[in-house]
N, C-alpha and C positions, 0 to 999 in steps of 0.2 A: 730501430728497435723500439724506440719510444712511441714512433706512430703506429706501429702494429699492436704494441699492447694498449695504446688508447683506442684504437679501432675496436679491438677485442673486447675491452671493457665497455665501449659504446654498446656495442653489439649485445653484450649480456645484460646491460642495463634496459635497453629497449626490450629484449625477450623478457626480461623479469617484470618488466612494468605493463607490457602490452600482450607479450606471447602467452603468458598463462591465461589472461582473460579470453584469449582467441581460442585457445585449445580447450579449456574448459566449456565456453560456448558451442564448440563444435561437438563436443562429447554429450552435452544436454541436448543439442538437437538430434544428433543421431539417436540417443536412446528416447527420444520423444516419437520419432518416425517409428522405432521397432514397436514401441508400446501402442501407439494409433493402430500400427497394422495388426498388432494382437486383438485389439479392440473390434477393428473391422472385421476379423474372421470370427469373432463370437468366442474368444478363447478365455471367458470368465464365467463365473457361476453370479447367479441373482443375490445369494447371500452376500457377496462381496460389495454390493451396491448399496450406497447411502442416498437417502432421499432428502433433497433440498426443495422445499415450497416457496416460491416468490410469487407476493400478491401483484398484480399487474391490473391496469385500469386501461383497457382498450374498449372504444365502442365498437359494436356490431361483432364481436368475437364470438366464434363458434367453438363447440367443443371437439377436440381432436378424439377420435375412436382410439387408436394406437399411438405407441410411442414411436417418434422418428429418430435416427442416429444424428448426434451432434458432436461436432469437435470444438473443444477450447479446455480451458483449465481454470481454477481458482487457487491461490494460495492463502491459507488461513494465517491468522496473526501469530500462531505458534510456529509457522514455517512449513507445515504439511500441505503437499500438493495434491489436489484432487484433479482428474480428468473428468470432463462430461462425457457421458455415454449414450444417454438417450433423454428426450424431453417431451412433454405433452402438455397441453393447454387445457384445462378444464375449469369452467365458470371463471371466476377471476383469479386464477392461480396458475403459475407456471411450474409444473413438477419436471425438476431436474434428477435425474440418476446419475450419480457420480462414482468414481473408483478412486482408492488411493492409490498415487504414483510414487511407492517407496524408492525406487531408484533415483528419481529426480530430486526428492525431497533430501535423501542423502547426499547427493551431488551439491545441491545448493548449500546444505550445512557444512560440508567439507570446504567448499570454495569460500563461503563467508569466514569459517574460521583460519583459512590458507591467508585470504586478503586481510583480515584482521590483524594477524601476526605479522606479515610483512610489512604492513603500513601503520604498524604500531597504534591500532585504534582502541579506544577503551572496551573494556569485556575481557582483556586478556588478564592472565593471571599475574605476570611479570612487569605490568605497566604501571610504574612508579609515577610517571609524569601525569598520566590520566587521571590518578587517583588526587593527586595535589589539585590539578585543575578541576576536578569535579567537587572538590570540597570549597574552591574559591567560588564556582558557578553555582553551586547549591545555595549558599548564602545570598547571592544577588536573585536565585529564583524565589527563595521565600520571602524578600520584599517585592519582586515583582508580582507574585500571586497575591499577596495582601493586597497590594494596589488594584489589581485586577478585580479581586472580589468586592473590592469597596466600590469601583466603578460599575461592576455589574448589579450590585445592589441598588445604586442609585437610578441605573437604568430602568430596573424592575419597579422601582417606586414611581419613577417619571410616568411609566406606562400604566399603571393601576390607578391613576388619579381619576375621580369624576369631574364632571364638568362645573359641580358647585363647588369643588374644593379650590383651595387656594394654590394658584399657579406661580411660580418664580418669575422673575421679570423678564428672562429670555424667553417665556412661552405667552406673554400678554402680546396681542396683536396690536400693532400701532394703528391707529385711524387718522386717515388723512391723505393728503395728495401725494403721489409717488414723484419722486424728483423727477425734473425735465431732461430730457436727452440733450447731449452736446453734440451736434454733428460735426 
């Protein structure tokens, strides 16, 4: 009886840690294929499209007369997912027309919420341990950031020196014979 209970608990643990991720990945892929099929059929309006312009620097680039269909996606920092619909190159700019993928955005937000709660990650309302750890780490980060800003200011001053300015000793070249190599 103990072996059966142990096996069932092990199966439950494996499904809880891996199975949900596989299931959510499957649902995302299925929704992605369905959304791409609707885009291929042209079931969208031009009012739904967002224009993104990306500068490019390619020699001998020619201007394209029409847009071409393209597949791909971009996730914005706020978590919104946009699918590429069309692209065109004009002068030194690639023009991308994108459409928001609402369903995938909601799926990713739900998955992040679920995995955040099951793994007790920071950002959950009931996570007291993460709050205590955040307070400890924030004190360290303040000291680390102060040191980093001091080092950055030193680097800025080192690179803004003129040739006539006084250089610290580690920048003064040593004149003389280099050491002999011992074979």
